N, C-alpha and C positions, 0 to 999 in steps of 0.2 A: 447465395454466393455466386458472384459472377467472374471471379478470377482469384488466383492465389499464387504467391511465390514463397517457396520454402527455402530456408537456409541450406547450404550445400550438404551439411552432415547433421545427424540427429543430435549431436552434442552442442550445436550452436543455436543461439537464440537472439532475436532482435529485441532490444530493450527500449529503444526510442528512435525517432527519426522524423523526416519531413517529406511530404509529397507536394509537388508543384508542377503544373503543366504536364510534360511527358516524363518527368524524372522523379524518382523516389530515392532517398538515401537513408539506409538503415544502419543503426549503430549496434554492433554485436560485441561490445567490450573488447577483450583481447583478441578476438577474431577479426577486428577491423571494421571498416565501413564498406557496405555493399551498395553499389550504384546500379539501380534497376530502371530499365526502360518500361514505362507504363503507358506509352502512347496507345497500345492496345491493352485495355484493362482486363480483357478476358485471357490474355496470355502475357503476363509480365516476364521480362527477359533480363537476366543478370548481365550487365555490361562488364563489370570488373569488380574486384575486391581490392581495397586499398588498406594497407596497414604500415605504419612507420615506427620502427624502433620499439616494437612490442608495446605501443601505447594501448590503453584500455579505453575504447570509445564508448562513452555512456550516452551522449546526446549530440545532435548536430542540427544546425540551421544553415540555410543557404539563400542567397539572393544574387540574381544574374549569374556571374561567373565565379563567385567566391563563396566558400563554405567555411563556417567556424564550428569547431568540434570541441566538446568538453571531454578532456582525457584524464580526469581524476588528478593524481598527484603530479602529472606532467602539464597541468594547466590547460591552455588553449592551443589548438593547432589551426592554422589558417591555410586553406587549400585553393588552388586554382582548379576550377571544374569547368572551364570553358569547353574542354572536351571531356565529358563525363566518363568516357571509356578509358581515359588516361589522366586521372587526377594527379596533381603534383603539389608538394608542400611549398608554400610561400613564406611561412613564418611559424614560429612556435613561441608562445608567451607563457612564462611560468612565474614571473615576478608578481607579487601581491596576491597570489592564489595558493590555497592550501590543498583543497580536494574538490575540483570542479565536477559537479554532478549534472548540471543542466545549463543550457544557454537559451536565451530568448532575444530575438531581434525586434527592436521597435525604433523605427525611423533610423537615425544615425547613432543609436546606442545599443550596446550589447549588455544584457543583464545575465549574471552568472550566479547560480545557486552553488555556493562554495562550501558545502558541508558544514563543519564546525565553525567556520569563519563568517557565516551569514551571507548577505547579499553583496556582490561586487558589481560595479558599473564601469564600462569602458566606452570611451568616445571612439566612434568609427569614422571620423572625418577623413582619416587615412585608413581605409578598411584593411589594408595589409599589415599595418602597424598600429593595432589598438592601443589607445592611451588610457591607463587607469585613472579614474577621476573620483571615485568615492567608494566607501564601504559602510555597511550597516549591520551591526550585530543583531541577531534575531533570538526568538524565544526557544529555539531548538535547532536541531541539525537540518540544515536546508537541503532539500532533495530536488525540488522543481520550482520554477518561477514562470509566471505569465504576467503580462502587462496589458492593461486596458484603460484607456482614458486617463493616463497619468497616474494610475494606481498599479502597484506591483503586488501580486498575491504569491506568497511563497509557502510551499508545503514544508513543514518543519517536524515531520515524523510524529512522535508521541505527543508533541506540543500542539498539534493541529496545523493551522496556517496563520501567517501574519499578513497584515495589510500595511503597505508602505507608500507614502506619497512621494512620487518621483517626478512631480511637475518640474522640479529643478534636479536633474539627474546628478548634478555635482554635490547636492546637499539633500539626500533622501531623508524623509521624516517618518518615524514609526507612528502608526495610527492606532492599531489594535491587534489583538490576537483572538482567534477562535479556537477553542480546545474542545473537540468533540467528546473525547473520553471513551470511545468504543473501538479504537484501533489506531493503526499508524497511518497518518495522512502523508502519502508519498506522491500522489498525483492529483491535479486539479483541472477543472474546465470552467470557463466563464460563459454565461449566456443570459442576456437581458436582466442584469442586476442580480444574478444568482451565481454563487460559486458552488460547483458540484465537486465533492471530494471522493476519491477512492481510498477507503480506509481498511483494505483487506476484507474484513467480513461485512462491511457496511458501506453503502453509498449514502452520503448526506447532501441535502440541498440547503444552502445557507444564504439568507437574504443579506446582501452587502450594499443595498441602496444607501444606507447610512454606514459609511466605512468605519465610523467610530463605535458602532454597535452592531456587529454581525449577529444575526438571529437564525437559528436552525428552524426551518419550516417544513422539512420532510426528510424521511429516511427510507431506505430499502435494504434488507439484508441480502447478501450475496452468498450462495451456498459454498463457494470455494474461496478464492482469494482475488479480490478486485485489484488488478495490477495496472490498469490504465483506464482513462475516462475521457469522453468528449461529449459535447452538448450543442444542440442547435434546434431552434424552432420547436421547443416543447418536447424534444426527444433527447434521451440520455443514453449513451452507448458505452458499454463497459466490457473490457476484456477480463473475464472472470476465470483466471488461470488458463485453462485450455478451451473455455467456452466463450462465445461472443453473445452478449445480451443487449437488448434494446428495451427501454422503458418509456412510457408516457409520463410527462411531468405536468401535473395540474394541481389546483388547490383542492385536494380531497380532504374534507373535514371528517376524518374517520379515525378509529383507533389504529395503533401500530405497535405490535408486540415485538419485544426483543428480550432475549433470555441470556443470562450469564450464570455459570459457565456454559459454553456451547455443548460440551459433552463431559462425561465424568466417569472416573474410575473410583469405585467405592472401596477397592481393596478387600482385605480379609484379615480378621482378627480372631477367628475361631468360629466353629459351628455354633449357631444360636446367639452369637454376639452381634448386636445391632450396630450399624454405622450410619450416621445421619449426615447428610450434606445439604447445605442451603443453596437454593436457587433464587436469584433476584429477577423479578419480572418488571421490565421497564415498559412504560407506555410512552412511546415517542410520537404519538399522534395528537389529534386535536379534539377527540371526544373520548368518553369513558371506555376503557378496555374492560369488557365483561368476559371473564373466564368461567364458563359454565360447568366444565368438568375436566379433571386431569386423571388419566388412567394409565395403568400398566398391565399387560397381559400376565405378568408373573406375580404370584402372591408374595414372593420374597421382597418385593419393592412396595412399600406403603407410602402414602402421600397425605400431607396435612398442611393447609386445607386443600380440598379438592375443587373448591370454587372460590373466586374472589373478584373484587372490582378494583380497578386501578385508575385514578383520575389522570387526565392529560398531564404529561411531564412528571408524573409521580412514579414510585417504585413499590412493588409488593414483594412479599416473601413467601416461598413455599419450601417446606422441609420434606426431603425424600429420604426414607430409611430403608437400608438393605439389611435383611436378617437372613444369613445363609442357613439353609437347612441341611447342607451336606458339603462335601468337598467339590471343587471344580468351579470354573468360571460360568457365570450366568449373564446372558445378554438380554436386554429388553429395550423397548422403544416407549418413551413417555409421550403421550398425546395430550396437548393442551387445546381443548375445544374452546374457541373464542370468537369474538365478533370483528376481528381484523379481516377485511374483505378479501385480501389476497393471501392470507395465511390462516384460514379458518380452522385448520388442524395443524398447529405447530408441533413438529415432532423432534424429539431429542433422543439420541442414542446414549445409553448408559450401560455399564457392566460392573460386576463385582465378583469376588471369589478368588482373585489373585492376591497372594500375600504380598505385603509391602512393609517397609520399615516405618516405625513410628518414632517420634522424638524420644531420645534416650536409648534406643536399641543399639546393639553392637552391629557394625557393618559386617556383612558376610564376606568371606575371603574370595578373592578373585585375582586373576593375572591378566595383564594387558601388554601388548607391544607398543612402544612409542613410535614416533614417525621415522626413527632410524632403525627400527627393527629390534631394539633391545627389550628384553622381557622384564617386566616389573611386577612384583607380587606385593599385595597389600601388607603382608607380614613384615616386609622390609622397612616399612615406615611406621611401625608401631611406636606410639608416643609422640608422633609428629602430626602436624596439620596436613591433611591431604585435600587438595582442591581438584575436583573432577569437572571438566568443561566439556559439554556436549554441543556440537554445532554441525551445521550442514554447509557444504561448499558447492551450491548450485550456482 
């Protein structure tokens, strides 16, 4: 690490941005845009923070003295940044936009990943007054867009990414969709005919030299959550939640192990009552995956089979059974010894012994406060359908 700039408070995060020359602009959602002087990369200096009317700044691009920001349901905001220490609004555009997540600048066109409404294209002949010229529905919820050689690549969440021909930006043409199937594709990078995707738990390399037939050519698991990605000259750079990772990208003709689910709670149905869970073993590599042994240090967890071979692109199955010999939670680590060169001992955390409800069981009584502070008890709703929604607000 040669330099670092941290947002002003621990509750703030940068979600996207752009660096060019001596200026970086970081989008921090409802906390606004931070303008950072990076002329000395060892000592980045915050010039100012800009936020208008409680907009949520998700992404920003800039060229010369103008910046364009994606501000979700408020559409686009256009800023004068001729003095980056004193940015000023030039215009705000919300027509034809539903939920702007990302913006990409290519020549005189601005491409917008517009959430449920797909891809939107604006003509920047007048950069202060963008003109809406086209719209393209996509395979899923559009989160990020990049354009290279007249092709737009759009991350569409659980649906993977779409490829769209934008050689005529006023009439984009859908070409193909790539659906990885192992996570949410929220971020993309392009390098030398390959799209690299950040899919939370997995980074994928997809050959897009034939845009009508994208083909996965490599994968790498990320221990935490891949939230951003960049690629250049055979290197792939990933922000894996709070860790920065760098990978070499070459044509390695090897096995590549991937296991679902990532971890498992076996629950509890009584002492001596066995509970069996199925693990799927994916070989995402180019040669046979040979699992020589699967072990657990605790005898309460038994494995069948303990060795198997999985051809390239195929899936194997392993059953893990937890048989509690007493009360209390038991934790163990399953070790899959295999011939994947960078994960020769793939480890999985599992546990059992915590009682849980099974289909048909009666719900246990509980009481919860709603967002207004009112107490609700389950007994109040007997005979009615009760929907519980669990979510996080980071």
